[in-house]
Structures are given as C-alpha cells and as structure tokens.
KEMI-613024 format. One record per residue: residue number from 0; residue in three letters; x, y, z of N, C-alpha, C, O in turn. Coordinates in steps of 0.001 Angstrom, whole numbers. Layout:
<sites>
<NUM, ALA, <X, Y, Z>, <X, Y, Z>, <X, Y, Z>, <X, Y, Z>>
...
</sites>
This chain:
<sites>
<0, MET, <31346, 4008, -748>, <30812, 3296, 411>, <31930, 2550, 1116>, <32642, 1765, 490>>
<1, SER, <32092, 2782, 2403>, <33108, 2077, 3173>, <32565, 727, 3631>, <31353, 521, 3693>>
<2, ARG, <33472, -182, 3950>, <33044, -1516, 4372>, <32317, -1434, 5703>, <32869, -907, 6669>>
<3, PRO, <31092, -1940, 5779>, <30328, -1865, 7023>, <30720, -2968, 8002>, <31353, -3958, 7634>>
<4, GLN, <30328, -2769, 9250>, <30464, -3820, 10261>, <29162, -4600, 10399>, <29163, -5770, 10782>>
<5, ALA, <28055, -3938, 10085>, <26736, -4566, 10209>, <25891, -4223, 8993>, <25985, -3126, 8443>>
<6, VAL, <25070, -5172, 8584>, <24131, -4975, 7486>, <22727, -5212, 8020>, <22457, -6234, 8652>>
<7, VAL, <21837, -4264, 7763>, <20442, -4377, 8194>, <19578, -4456, 6940>, <19683, -3613, 6049>>
<8, LEU, <18731, -5467, 6879>, <17960, -5760, 5674>, <16457, -5596, 5894>, <15912, -6050, 6901>>
<9, ASP, <15806, -4951, 4956>, <14357, -4945, 4854>, <13934, -6299, 4256>, <14770, -7019, 3708>>
<10, ILE, <12658, -6641, 4357>, <12193, -7908, 3788>, <11436, -7692, 2479>, <11920, -8073, 1413>>
<11, GLU, <10246, -7079, 2553>, <9384, -6938, 1379>, <10057, -6122, 281>, <10402, -4959, 490>>
<12, GLY, <10241, -6725, -881>, <10852, -6040, -2002>, <12368, -6016, -1956>, <13012, -5542, -2891>>
<13, THR, <12945, -6527, -865>, <14403, -6498, -698>, <14973, -7916, -649>, <15740, -8310, -1527>>
<14, THR, <14599, -8673, 368>, <15010, -10082, 392>, <13949, -10969, -237>, <14233, -12097, -639>>
<15, SER, <12728, -10460, -321>, <11592, -11289, -723>, <10616, -10516, -1608>, <10501, -9298, -1470>>
<16, PRO, <9914, -11197, -2511>, <8935, -10517, -3356>, <7793, -9933, -2526>, <7334, -10552, -1567>>
<17, LEU, <7342, -8747, -2899>, <6186, -8165, -2231>, <4983, -9093, -2312>, <4208, -9197, -1361>>
<18, SER, <4828, -9762, -3441>, <3675, -10641, -3634>, <3667, -11799, -2647>, <2604, -12301, -2283>>
<19, ALA, <4859, -12229, -2210>, <4926, -13344, -1263>, <4262, -12984, 51>, <3682, -13842, 717>>
<20, VAL, <4345, -11719, 423>, <3725, -11253, 1668>, <2266, -10890, 1436>, <1389, -11338, 2173>>
<21, HIS, <2005, -10089, 426>, <659, -9567, 199>, <-308, -10625, -340>, <-1501, -10572, -44>>
<22, ASP, <186, -11576, -1118>, <-700, -12576, -1711>, <-758, -13878, -921>, <-1667, -14685, -1117>>
<23, GLN, <215, -14086, -24>, <228, -15324, 760>, <-87, -15052, 2233>, <-1050, -15591, 2778>>
<24, LEU, <718, -14225, 2862>, <585, -14037, 4309>, <-652, -13225, 4697>, <-1386, -13613, 5606>>
<25, PHE, <-886, -12104, 4014>, <-1999, -11243, 4403>, <-3346, -11970, 4312>, <-4114, -11922, 5272>>
<26, PRO, <-3665, -12646, 3187>, <-4942, -13364, 3128>, <-5036, -14485, 4160>, <-6111, -14746, 4699>>
<27, TYR, <-3923, -15141, 4433>, <-3928, -16229, 5415>, <-4349, -15706, 6783>, <-5190, -16307, 7451>>
<28, ALA, <-3765, -14588, 7197>, <-4108, -14014, 8490>, <-5517, -13438, 8478>, <-6261, -13606, 9445>>
<29, ARG, <-5890, -12769, 7410>, <-7211, -12126, 7329>, <-8329, -13132, 7547>, <-9305, -12849, 8242>>
<30, ALA, <-8182, -14304, 6951>, <-9227, -15324, 7041>, <-9334, -15941, 8429>, <-10299, -16649, 8717>>
<31, ARG, <-8349, -15680, 9297>, <-8307, -16349, 10597>, <-8376, -15389, 11790>, <-8281, -15837, 12932>>
<32, VAL, <-8536, -14097, 11558>, <-8542, -13122, 12647>, <-9627, -13432, 13664>, <-9339, -13573, 14853>>
<33, ALA, <-10873, -13540, 13213>, <-12001, -13746, 14137>, <-11861, -15057, 14897>, <-12036, -15090, 16115>>
<34, ASP, <-11546, -16140, 14187>, <-11437, -17449, 14840>, <-10287, -17477, 15831>, <-10397, -18086, 16895>>
<35, TRP, <-9178, -16820, 15489>, <-8034, -16834, 16402>, <-8369, -16086, 17687>, <-8075, -16574, 18778>>
<36, LEU, <-8968, -14931, 17577>, <-9292, -14151, 18778>, <-10315, -14867, 19651>, <-10191, -14876, 20876>>
<37, SER, <-11320, -15464, 19028>, <-12328, -16175, 19823>, <-11735, -17441, 20433>, <-12072, -17804, 21560>>
<38, GLY, <-10856, -18111, 19697>, <-10255, -19338, 20202>, <-9214, -19107, 21275>, <-8892, -20025, 22030>>
<39, HIS, <-8673, -17877, 21359>, <-7654, -17559, 22357>, <-8147, -16515, 23355>, <-7355, -15896, 24065>>
<40, ARG, <-9446, -16330, 23398>, <-10036, -15312, 24267>, <-9597, -15522, 25723>, <-9689, -16627, 26260>>
<41, GLY, <-9123, -14448, 26342>, <-8708, -14528, 27738>, <-7250, -14852, 27941>, <-6746, -14721, 29056>>
<42, THR, <-6541, -15278, 26885>, <-5112, -15557, 27014>, <-4346, -14236, 27023>, <-4844, -13230, 26516>>
<43, PRO, <-3149, -14228, 27588>, <-2362, -12976, 27597>, <-2113, -12431, 26204>, <-2158, -11219, 25996>>
<44, GLU, <-1846, -13323, 25234>, <-1546, -12875, 23876>, <-2757, -12188, 23243>, <-2635, -11109, 22663>>
<45, ALA, <-3922, -12821, 23360>, <-5128, -12242, 22774>, <-5527, -10957, 23484>, <-5942, -9991, 22844>>
<46, THR, <-5401, -10945, 24802>, <-5743, -9747, 25564>, <-4871, -8571, 25167>, <-5349, -7443, 25042>>
<47, GLU, <-3587, -8841, 24968>, <-2668, -7769, 24573>, <-3037, -7204, 23204>, <-2981, -5993, 22991>>
<48, VAL, <-3416, -8087, 22274>, <-3818, -7631, 20940>, <-5087, -6790, 21030>, <-5156, -5699, 20463>>
<49, VAL, <-6083, -7296, 21738>, <-7368, -6591, 21843>, <-7182, -5224, 22489>, <-7703, -4223, 21996>>
<50, GLU, <-6447, -5185, 23583>, <-6229, -3897, 24256>, <-5408, -2951, 23389>, <-5606, -1737, 23430>>
<51, GLY, <-4495, -3501, 22612>, <-3706, -2676, 21705>, <-4578, -2056, 20621>, <-4405, -888, 20274>>
<52, VAL, <-5512, -2836, 20088>, <-6422, -2305, 19070>, <-7311, -1226, 19672>, <-7512, -172, 19068>>
<53, ARG, <-7841, -1489, 20857>, <-8688, -484, 21512>, <-7934, 822, 21733>, <-8490, 1907, 21567>>
<54, ALA, <-6667, 705, 22109>, <-5860, 1904, 22322>, <-5642, 2654, 21008>, <-5720, 3882, 20968>>
<55, GLU, <-5368, 1910, 19932>, <-5170, 2537, 18627>, <-6433, 3257, 18167>, <-6365, 4325, 17558>>
<56, LEU, <-7604, 2651, 18471>, <-8877, 3233, 18059>, <-9320, 4367, 18974>, <-10165, 5185, 18610>>
<57, GLY, <-8733, 4401, 20176>, <-9205, 5365, 21166>, <-10567, 4998, 21703>, <-11345, 5858, 22115>>
<58, GLN, <-10849, 3678, 21693>, <-12147, 3176, 22143>, <-11922, 2042, 23142>, <-11951, 872, 22761>>
<59, PRO, <-11700, 2371, 24410>, <-11416, 1333, 25414>, <-12530, 322, 25603>, <-12300, -765, 26133>>
<60, GLY, <-13732, 668, 25177>, <-14848, -254, 25335>, <-15235, -973, 24067>, <-16312, -1564, 23999>>
<61, ALA, <-14384, -938, 23061>, <-14704, -1582, 21780>, <-14942, -3075, 21978>, <-14199, -3741, 22698>>
<62, SER, <-15977, -3588, 21337>, <-16308, -5007, 21442>, <-15330, -5843, 20636>, <-14549, -5322, 19839>>
<63, GLU, <-15387, -7154, 20860>, <-14504, -8039, 20098>, <-14817, -7944, 18611>, <-13909, -7980, 17781>>
<64, ALA, <-16096, -7824, 18271>, <-16481, -7701, 16860>, <-15904, -6423, 16250>, <-15457, -6425, 15103>>
<65, GLU, <-15915, -5345, 17014>, <-15353, -4090, 16525>, <-13839, -4195, 16380>, <-13256, -3620, 15461>>
<66, VAL, <-13212, -4923, 17281>, <-11766, -5146, 17195>, <-11437, -5947, 15938>, <-10500, -5615, 15211>>
<67, VAL, <-12207, -6995, 15688>, <-11995, -7819, 14492>, <-12165, -6977, 13230>, <-11360, -7077, 12304>>
<68, ALA, <-13208, -6149, 13188>, <-13456, -5308, 12019>, <-12294, -4350, 11783>, <-11895, -4116, 10642>>
<69, ALA, <-11753, -3797, 12867>, <-10617, -2883, 12735>, <-9397, -3609, 12193>, <-8713, -3095, 11309>>
<70, LEU, <-9120, -4787, 12709>, <-7960, -5557, 12270>, <-8058, -5937, 10794>, <-7090, -5812, 10043>>
<71, VAL, <-9242, -6403, 10390>, <-9441, -6775, 8987>, <-9286, -5552, 8081>, <-8682, -5631, 7012>>
<72, GLY, <-9839, -4423, 8523>, <-9697, -3197, 7750>, <-8252, -2775, 7621>, <-7829, -2311, 6562>>
<73, TRP, <-7492, -2932, 8687>, <-6072, -2573, 8654>, <-5301, -3473, 7693>, <-4405, -3015, 6983>>
<74, ILE, <-5658, -4759, 7677>, <-5001, -5677, 6735>, <-5268, -5228, 5302>, <-4356, -5186, 4477>>
<75, ASP, <-6525, -4892, 5013>, <-6896, -4482, 3657>, <-6174, -3198, 3236>, <-5876, -3001, 2058>>
<76, GLN, <-5897, -2323, 4218>, <-5253, -1047, 3921>, <-3738, -1089, 4153>, <-3051, -85, 3963>>
<77, ASP, <-3223, -2249, 4563>, <-1801, -2421, 4866>, <-1325, -1378, 5875>, <-289, -741, 5688>>
<78, VAL, <-2093, -1217, 6938>, <-1753, -282, 8008>, <-684, -910, 8894>, <-802, -2074, 9276>>
<79, LYS, <358, -149, 9225>, <1452, -672, 10047>, <1135, -462, 11533>, <1854, 250, 12235>>
<80, ALA, <63, -1082, 11995>, <-354, -953, 13393>, <265, -2079, 14220>, <245, -3239, 13810>>
<81, ARG, <810, -1735, 15374>, <1529, -2725, 16181>, <672, -3925, 16579>, <1125, -5060, 16427>>
<82, PRO, <-557, -3721, 17085>, <-1345, -4904, 17469>, <-1673, -5800, 16278>, <-1778, -7017, 16429>>
<83, LEU, <-1833, -5206, 15096>, <-2077, -6021, 13905>, <-854, -6859, 13583>, <-974, -8059, 13331>>
<84, LYS, <320, -6243, 13588>, <1539, -6985, 13279>, <1776, -8098, 14297>, <2256, -9179, 13954>>
<85, GLN, <1432, -7818, 15549>, <1582, -8836, 16590>, <659, -10020, 16310>, <1086, -11172, 16382>>
<86, LEU, <-604, -9738, 15990>, <-1560, -10807, 15728>, <-1185, -11586, 14473>, <-1242, -12816, 14461>>
<87, GLN, <-804, -10876, 13424>, <-405, -11579, 12205>, <729, -12561, 12489>, <717, -13690, 11999>>
<88, GLY, <1699, -12130, 13275>, <2816, -13007, 13601>, <2369, -14268, 14324>, <2884, -15357, 14069>>
<89, LEU, <1412, -14114, 15225>, <895, -15256, 15977>, <148, -16231, 15065>, <301, -17448, 15179>>
<90, ILE, <-656, -15680, 14167>, <-1402, -16531, 13238>, <-454, -17208, 12256>, <-580, -18403, 11989>>
<91, TRP, <486, -16454, 11725>, <1423, -17018, 10763>, <2287, -18105, 11392>, <2638, -19081, 10728>>
<92, HIS, <2632, -17944, 12669>, <3469, -18941, 13335>, <2820, -20325, 13237>, <3492, -21317, 12952>>
<93, SER, <1519, -20376, 13473>, <818, -21657, 13374>, <883, -22192, 11949>, <1032, -23395, 11736>>
<94, GLY, <770, -21291, 10972>, <828, -21713, 9579>, <2193, -22238, 9182>, <2294, -23219, 8445>>
<95, PHE, <3228, -21602, 9658>, <4589, -22074, 9369>, <4829, -23427, 10047>, <5408, -24335, 9452>>
<96, GLN, <4383, -23545, 11282>, <4578, -24792, 12021>, <3841, -25952, 11349>, <4311, -27090, 11369>>
<97, ALA, <2685, -25655, 10755>, <1880, -26693, 10114>, <2337, -26979, 8684>, <1821, -27891, 8037>>
<98, GLY, <3290, -26215, 8198>, <3760, -26404, 6840>, <2852, -25796, 5791>, <2996, -26078, 4602>>
<99, GLU, <1908, -24955, 6228>, <973, -24312, 5302>, <1557, -23022, 4713>, <1067, -22517, 3703>>
<100, LEU, <2584, -22507, 5341>, <3233, -21293, 4877>, <4732, -21545, 4714>, <5314, -22383, 5403>>
<101, ARG, <5339, -20811, 3799>, <6781, -20904, 3600>, <7305, -19529, 3188>, <6722, -18850, 2343>>
<102, GLY, <8415, -19139, 3805>, <9000, -17858, 3461>, <9668, -17927, 2097>, <10363, -18894, 1786>>
<103, GLN, <9457, -16909, 1295>, <10052, -16862, -35>, <11170, -15811, -59>, <10961, -14667, 345>>
<104, VAL, <12332, -16199, -526>, <13450, -15259, -662>, <14026, -15385, -2060>, <13974, -16450, -2676>>
<105, TYR, <14578, -14280, -2554>, <15218, -14312, -3865>, <16441, -15232, -3813>, <17058, -15399, -2762>>
<106, SER, <16778, -15821, -4952>, <17835, -16836, -4989>, <19209, -16300, -4604>, <20063, -17065, -4157>>
<107, ASP, <19437, -14987, -4772>, <20741, -14429, -4422>, <20895, -14197, -2926>, <22006, -13981, -2441>>
<108, VAL, <19783, -14239, -2188>, <19824, -13917, -757>, <20619, -14937, 48>, <21501, -14527, 804>>
<109, PRO, <20361, -16255, -65>, <21146, -17212, 719>, <22640, -17133, 431>, <23461, -17274, 1338>>
<110, VAL, <22988, -16907, -829>, <24401, -16809, -1213>, <25048, -15605, -541>, <26147, -15701, 5>>
<111, ALA, <24353, -14468, -586>, <24899, -13245, 5>, <25004, -13373, 1521>, <26017, -12986, 2104>>
<112, LEU, <23975, -13908, 2165>, <24014, -14050, 3624>, <25197, -14910, 4054>, <25898, -14584, 5012>>
<113, LYS, <25409, -15996, 3346>, <26526, -16881, 3686>, <27855, -16172, 3491>, <28749, -16281, 4331>>
<114, SER, <27990, -15447, 2391>, <29236, -14736, 2091>, <29497, -13622, 3096>, <30615, -13476, 3590>>
<115, TRP, <28469, -12838, 3398>, <28633, -11719, 4318>, <28907, -12203, 5738>, <29688, -11595, 6470>>
<116, GLN, <28264, -13292, 6120>, <28521, -13843, 7455>, <29964, -14333, 7544>, <30636, -14120, 8553>>
<117, ALA, <30441, -14992, 6482>, <31818, -15491, 6455>, <32816, -14339, 6508>, <33938, -14508, 6985>>
<118, ALA, <32407, -13163, 6016>, <33276, -11998, 6029>, <33261, -11290, 7379>, <33935, -10276, 7560>>
<119, GLY, <32493, -11825, 8325>, <32476, -11269, 9668>, <31470, -10161, 9899>, <31540, -9460, 10909>>
<120, LEU, <30530, -9993, 8974>, <29525, -8950, 9128>, <28358, -9439, 9984>, <27939, -10591, 9879>>
<121, GLY, <27840, -8554, 10829>, <26628, -8870, 11568>, <25433, -8595, 10679>, <25324, -7508, 10112>>
<122, LEU, <24531, -9562, 10545>, <23389, -9453, 9638>, <22094, -9390, 10442>, <21850, -10228, 11311>>
<123, HIS, <21269, -8392, 10145>, <20063, -8150, 10925>, <18896, -7823, 10002>, <19088, -7360, 8878>>
<124, ILE, <17695, -8068, 10490>, <16473, -7768, 9757>, <15733, -6640, 10462>, <15636, -6623, 11689>>
<125, TYR, <15210, -5696, 9678>, <14353, -4636, 10212>, <13126, -4546, 9315>, <13213, -4098, 8171>>
<126, SER, <11991, -4972, 9840>, <10765, -5008, 9059>, <9594, -4587, 9930>, <9659, -4684, 11156>>
<127, SER, <8525, -4121, 9301>, <7323, -3774, 10067>, <6647, -5018, 10613>, <5924, -4929, 11606>>
<128, GLY, <6855, -6164, 10004>, <6340, -7418, 10541>, <7011, -7737, 11862>, <8163, -7361, 12081>>
<129, SER, <6306, -8425, 12743>, <6835, -8706, 14077>, <8115, -9524, 14021>, <8369, -10238, 13051>>
<130, VAL, <8918, -9410, 15072>, <10151, -10189, 15163>, <9851, -11678, 15038>, <10583, -12407, 14369>>
<131, ALA, <8783, -12126, 15677>, <8415, -13543, 15607>, <8125, -13960, 14162>, <8542, -15034, 13727>>
<132, ALA, <7419, -13118, 13430>, <7100, -13434, 12039>, <8364, -13446, 11184>, <8511, -14290, 10301>>
<133, GLN, <9266, -12519, 11446>, <10524, -12490, 10708>, <11304, -13788, 10906>, <11814, -14371, 9950>>
<134, ARG, <11386, -14222, 12138>, <12131, -15449, 12430>, <11517, -16649, 11725>, <12231, -17480, 11165>>
<135, ASP, <10185, -16737, 11755>, <9515, -17840, 11066>, <9771, -17782, 9566>, <9974, -18815, 8928>>
<136, TRP, <9762, -16587, 9007>, <9946, -16415, 7562>, <11283, -16986, 7098>, <11345, -17679, 6083>>
<137, PHE, <12341, -16699, 7830>, <13662, -17166, 7412>, <13962, -18585, 7903>, <14755, -19298, 7288>>
<138, ARG, <13345, -18988, 8982>, <13550, -20365, 9465>, <12874, -21370, 8540>, <13375, -22478, 8350>>
<139, HIS, <11744, -20987, 7968>, <10973, -21882, 7095>, <10971, -21352, 5665>, <9920, -21306, 5026>>
<140, SER, <12125, -20954, 5159>, <12193, -20367, 3820>, <12219, -21453, 2743>, <12476, -22625, 3021>>
<141, ASP, <11945, -21031, 1514>, <11993, -21963, 390>, <13420, -22317, -9>, <13631, -23101, -934>>
<142, HIS, <14403, -21739, 689>, <15813, -22097, 495>, <16389, -22723, 1769>, <17600, -22698, 1991>>
<143, GLY, <15519, -23277, 2589>, <15960, -23918, 3808>, <15990, -22964, 4995>, <15515, -21832, 4906>>
<144, ASP, <16544, -23424, 6086>, <16614, -22635, 7309>, <17767, -21640, 7217>, <18936, -22023, 7246>>
<145, LEU, <17420, -20356, 7105>, <18426, -19293, 6999>, <18610, -18541, 8305>, <19389, -17590, 8373>>
<146, SER, <17897, -18963, 9343>, <17896, -18209, 10594>, <19277, -18146, 11245>, <19589, -17173, 11931>>
<147, GLY, <20102, -19164, 11040>, <21419, -19201, 11663>, <22379, -18159, 11118>, <23430, -17919, 11711>>
<148, GLN, <22037, -17537, 10003>, <22908, -16529, 9417>, <22514, -15121, 9834>, <23167, -14148, 9456>>
<149, LEU, <21451, -15017, 10611>, <20967, -13712, 11056>, <21247, -13529, 12538>, <20952, -14403, 13353>>
<150, SER, <21818, -12382, 12872>, <22210, -12118, 14260>, <21133, -11441, 15088>, <21178, -11487, 16317>>
<151, GLY, <20157, -10809, 14427>, <19141, -10106, 15197>, <18012, -9596, 14326>, <18103, -9581, 13099>>
<152, HIS, <16939, -9177, 14995>, <15735, -8715, 14312>, <15181, -7482, 15013>, <15274, -7348, 16233>>
<153, PHE, <14600, -6581, 14214>, <13967, -5376, 14751>, <12634, -5155, 14046>, <12487, -5420, 12853>>
<154, ASP, <11647, -4651, 14831>, <10338, -4369, 14259>, <9810, -3037, 14787>, <10569, -2261, 15369>>
<155, LEU, <8531, -2765, 14593>, <7961, -1495, 15021>, <8012, -1329, 16531>, <8135, -214, 17038>>
<156, THR, <7916, -2449, 17247>, <7923, -2379, 18704>, <9317, -2137, 19259>, <9488, -1353, 20192>>
<157, THR, <10302, -2798, 18697>, <11661, -2705, 19239>, <12461, -1535, 18680>, <13411, -1080, 19318>>
<158, ALA, <12093, -1037, 17493>, <12837, 68, 16881>, <11972, 1288, 16633>, <12380, 2412, 16928>>
<159, GLY, <10773, 1074, 16089>, <9903, 2187, 15749>, <9604, 2212, 14263>, <10032, 1317, 13534>>
<160, PRO, <8871, 3231, 13794>, <8497, 3347, 12378>, <9720, 3417, 11467>, <10734, 4021, 11816>>
<161, LYS, <9609, 2800, 10313>, <10767, 2666, 9433>, <11116, 3935, 8666>, <12176, 4008, 8045>>
<162, ARG, <10248, 4923, 8700>, <10520, 6165, 7971>, <10957, 7284, 8901>, <10939, 8455, 8522>>
<163, GLU, <11349, 6924, 10121>, <11808, 7914, 11096>, <13258, 7645, 11472>, <13615, 6514, 11802>>
<164, ALA, <14094, 8679, 11424>, <15521, 8523, 11718>, <15763, 8007, 13124>, <16730, 7284, 13366>>
<165, ALA, <14882, 8378, 14059>, <15047, 7942, 15450>, <15050, 6423, 15573>, <15707, 5873, 16457>>
<166, SER, <14323, 5747, 14698>, <14274, 4281, 14747>, <15643, 3680, 14445>, <16054, 2704, 15072>>
<167, TYR, <16331, 4261, 13496>, <17659, 3752, 13119>, <18687, 4071, 14207>, <19638, 3316, 14410>>
<168, ARG, <18493, 5175, 14893>, <19378, 5486, 16017>, <19185, 4470, 17149>, <20146, 4080, 17811>>
<169, ARG, <17945, 4050, 17360>, <17683, 3025, 18391>, <18379, 1716, 18016>, <18946, 1043, 18877>>
<170, ILE, <18336, 1365, 16753>, <18991, 131, 16314>, <20500, 238, 16494>, <21143, -715, 16933>>
<171, SER, <21064, 1392, 16159>, <22514, 1592, 16343>, <22897, 1398, 17798>, <23905, 761, 18103>>
<172, GLU, <22095, 1946, 18692>, <22370, 1811, 20114>, <22297, 348, 20546>, <23120, -117, 21336>>
<173, ALA, <21313, -366, 20025>, <21145, -1778, 20384>, <22288, -2631, 19828>, <22737, -3569, 20487>>
<174, LEU, <22754, -2313, 18633>, <23831, -3092, 18005>, <25196, -2758, 18584>, <26095, -3598, 18590>>
<175, GLY, <25351, -1540, 19068>, <26663, -1122, 19543>, <27645, -937, 18410>, <28855, -1067, 18596>>
<176, VAL, <27121, -630, 17228>, <27944, -417, 16040>, <27795, 1042, 15616>, <26674, 1550, 15599>>
<177, PRO, <28879, 1733, 15274>, <28761, 3124, 14829>, <27795, 3256, 13657>, <27746, 2391, 12782>>
<178, ALA, <27037, 4330, 13648>, <26050, 4535, 12589>, <26694, 4462, 11207>, <26140, 3851, 10292>>
<179, GLY, <27861, 5084, 11057>, <28536, 5105, 9765>, <29068, 3760, 9323>, <29456, 3592, 8167>>
<180, ALA, <29091, 2791, 10243>, <29573, 1449, 9917>, <28418, 469, 9736>, <28613, -747, 9743>>
<181, THR, <27207, 1017, 9573>, <26022, 184, 9391>, <25423, 463, 8017>, <25245, 1620, 7635>>
<182, LEU, <25115, -595, 7280>, <24549, -479, 5942>, <23110, -977, 5953>, <22824, -2066, 6450>>
<183, PHE, <22209, -171, 5400>, <20796, -538, 5311>, <20424, -774, 3861>, <20774, 20, 2988>>
<184, LEU, <19709, -1871, 3601>, <19229, -2201, 2264>, <17711, -2246, 2277>, <17111, -2975, 3068>>
<185, SER, <17089, -1466, 1398>, <15629, -1405, 1335>, <15204, -975, -54>, <15991, -401, -806>>
<186, ASP, <13943, -1257, -392>, <13401, -825, -1678>, <12607, 468, -1567>, <12095, 965, -2570>>
<187, VAL, <12497, 1022, -354>, <11675, 2215, -122>, <12564, 3429, 125>, <13350, 3444, 1072>>
<188, THR, <12441, 4434, -717>, <13300, 5611, -636>, <13174, 6317, 703>, <14182, 6736, 1271>>
<189, ALA, <11960, 6459, 1220>, <11765, 7165, 2489>, <12489, 6465, 3629>, <12960, 7127, 4553>>
<190, GLU, <12588, 5148, 3583>, <13317, 4404, 4604>, <14819, 4628, 4459>, <15527, 4799, 5451>>
<191, LEU, <15293, 4626, 3233>, <16712, 4897, 2978>, <17073, 6303, 3450>, <18134, 6518, 4037>>
<192, ASP, <16184, 7255, 3188>, <16417, 8638, 3611>, <16535, 8725, 5128>, <17413, 9413, 5649>>
<193, ALA, <15648, 8025, 5836>, <15663, 8052, 7303>, <16943, 7445, 7847>, <17508, 7947, 8818>>
<194, ALA, <17407, 6361, 7222>, <18644, 5716, 7663>, <19840, 6650, 7463>, <20697, 6764, 8340>>
<195, VAL, <19893, 7316, 6310>, <20984, 8250, 6036>, <20946, 9420, 7015>, <21990, 9890, 7468>>
<196, GLU, <19737, 9890, 7343>, <19606, 10978, 8316>, <20177, 10569, 9665>, <20694, 11402, 10409>>
<197, ALA, <20080, 9281, 9974>, <20616, 8770, 11238>, <22116, 8492, 11157>, <22718, 8055, 12138>>
<198, GLY, <22721, 8741, 9999>, <24157, 8554, 9849>, <24574, 7242, 9225>, <25768, 6964, 9107>>
<199, TRP, <23600, 6422, 8818>, <23905, 5128, 8222>, <24308, 5264, 6757>, <24051, 6282, 6115>>
<200, GLN, <24943, 4218, 6248>, <25070, 4028, 4814>, <23780, 3361, 4329>, <23151, 2617, 5082>>
<201, ALA, <23385, 3617, 3092>, <22142, 3030, 2585>, <22252, 2761, 1091>, <22805, 3567, 342>>
<202, VAL, <21726, 1632, 671>, <21692, 1259, -745>, <20280, 787, -1063>, <19710, -25, -334>>
<203, GLY, <19716, 1302, -2157>, <18382, 887, -2568>, <18418, -406, -3356>, <19371, -681, -4085>>
<204, VAL, <17369, -1194, -3203>, <17254, -2468, -3916>, <16033, -2399, -4831>, <14903, -2256, -4363>>
<205, ARG, <16266, -2499, -6110>, <15183, -2453, -7092>, <15086, -3806, -7775>, <15778, -4066, -8760>>
<206, ARG, <14226, -4664, -7248>, <14042, -5985, -7830>, <13192, -5881, -9095>, <12217, -5130, -9123>>
<207, PRO, <13551, -6626, -10141>, <12766, -6583, -11375>, <11295, -6927, -11108>, <10980, -7921, -10454>>
<208, GLY, <10411, -6078, -11633>, <8988, -6326, -11484>, <8359, -5742, -10247>, <7134, -5753, -10121>>
<209, GLU, <9166, -5226, -9316>, <8611, -4635, -8104>, <8320, -3150, -8328>, <8847, -2526, -9249>>
<210, ALA, <7474, -2609, -7467>, <6947, -1264, -7689>, <7890, -146, -7261>, <7911, 916, -7884>>
<211, HIS, <8667, -369, -6209>, <9449, 721, -5628>, <10810, 920, -6297>, <11381, 5, -6891>>
<212, GLY, <11316, 2188, -6173>, <12656, 2539, -6609>, <12835, 2428, -8119>, <11947, 1900, -8788>>
<213, PRO, <13955, 2907, -8691>, <14914, 3740, -7958>, <14450, 5194, -7873>, <13770, 5700, -8765>>
<214, ASP, <14827, 5836, -6802>, <14422, 7210, -6574>, <15434, 7858, -5639>, <16139, 7167, -4903>>
<215, GLY, <15505, 9196, -5671>, <16411, 9885, -4770>, <17861, 9790, -5220>, <18152, 9413, -6355>>
<216, ASP, <18757, 10135, -4319>, <20183, 10185, -4636>, <20934, 8933, -4213>, <22165, 8932, -4202>>
<217, HIS, <20237, 7889, -3870>, <20876, 6671, -3372>, <21420, 5811, -4518>, <20966, 5892, -5659>>
<218, ARG, <22394, 4998, -4173>, <22839, 3971, -5106>, <21773, 2871, -5109>, <21211, 2545, -4063>>
<219, TRP, <21495, 2295, -6298>, <20492, 1241, -6400>, <21103, 11, -7046>, <21918, 119, -7962>>
<220, ILE, <20703, -1160, -6563>, <21155, -2431, -7116>, <19930, -3292, -7433>, <18833, -3019, -6947>>
<221, THR, <20117, -4306, -8229>, <19008, -5220, -8556>, <19151, -6561, -7853>, <18191, -7327, -7767>>
<222, GLU, <20349, -6846, -7351>, <20552, -8074, -6563>, <21745, -7879, -5653>, <22600, -7030, -5905>>
<223, PHE, <21799, -8680, -4579>, <22831, -8506, -3568>, <24237, -8776, -4097>, <25215, -8265, -3551>>
<224, GLY, <24344, -9580, -5160>, <25646, -9911, -5723>, <26396, -8703, -6257>, <27602, -8776, -6493>>
<225, GLU, <25689, -7587, -6449>, <26337, -6370, -6945>, <27113, -5639, -5845>, <27861, -4703, -6129>>
<226, LEU, <26936, -6059, -4610>, <27640, -5434, -3491>, <28856, -6264, -3105>, <28740, -7457, -2824>>
<227, ASP, <30015, -5631, -3094>, <31223, -6304, -2638>, <31507, -5858, -1207>, <32059, -4781, -982>>
<228, LEU, <31127, -6695, -243>, <31297, -6359, 1163>, <32371, -7206, 1834>, <32484, -7230, 3059>>
<229, SER, <33165, -7907, 1007>, <34195, -8789, 1574>, <35372, -7975, 2071>, <36340, -8539, 2582>>
</sites>
C-alpha cells in the first residue's frame, strides 16, 4: 500500500460500534417520525421528506400516515432510502443539540485522526447517514469535538450508493485527489470491492465483536493504529 493523500472513512463498524447507531439513533428517530412530520408540516424540510418518500413509493398521492408508515418500516428494515436518511438527520440534530444523543467512536479513532491530520492527510467521512448527521456525530462525540479533524463528508445524496464504483469516482472528482492516492476504510467487503473497482486503495476494518469481515482479498485490521500512514 502506497502512502495516500486522502483517507475516506465509513462510520458504522469502522469508526463506531454498529450498536451505537442501531440501538441508540434508530430507535430515537423511529419514536419521533410522526410527531416531527406533523410538527413541521408545510416547512421546506418536511415537504422535501414527504415528497421524497412519495417518489420512492411511486405514490404521489400518499397520505401523511402512509408516509409515516413507510418511514418506520424502512427504519425497521434498515433501508438506505434518501428521504429516510434526511429525516433521521433532522431528528437526530435536535437530539444532539439537546444533549440527548452522543456520537460514540472507538478509542483509537481520535488518536489516529490527530496523527493522520498532522501528517498532512485529508480526512473524510462517507456514510449512508446524511452529511448533517455525520457532522453532529463527530461534533458531539464521547471523545469531544472531532469535527475539526475532518475535511469533508459524503452521503447517498452527494456521492451515491456505497456498493457502486461510480460513487467513489464522484468522490475522487470532488476531492481532486487521484483515485490511487485515496484510501478507504470500511467493515463491508462489498464497499471495499466498489472502492477498489474505482481505483482506490482499500483496507477492511474488523472490530472485535462486530458482524462484518474479514472477507475477500483485502487487507484487514482491528484498529487504526495498525496503519502506518505517516
């Protein structure tokens, strides 16, 4: 592996425990979907979410109740639908601001981010969660505000699905960094495969106790300290 110019990080299972998202964030948003939509009815944000759900369903006349049912169902099935991710980010933002939510990161993450930033690497996040949610997660982390060490964020709207090579090509274009000089870290083999197809370097992250990896022909690590990027 050659020294990269940019590092792009997944969140769930990579910088943070899967349980932190699935057991904390998902239930928090699920319990507030109906109230949030009714309380913000007619606002641009709520209208965009509702119309996005209707488009996903192919039902332009879907009622608000039908929209709520679809969103809740998507949460239960962990569907990577753009309007759902947008709404979750909006709901979570209020929770982070109120101190009811806190982003959880593995203890090696702050150390690595500081070291890699000092080495001149551009550090970016690519997650299915909205850019707004990503920023809140690292700004309000259990290791303090880590947002200053991150140069950028990408999600389904700005890059595309994480298992498609075209998404990584879009990120390369946005970063202005050669594909071969970009390193992607994720716990999902299909995502690593897509990044490699786009010309990126990729390393799998297998955190103890997590479900994904190791799989495929990728190099796998258990913590960021195993990577020498200085």
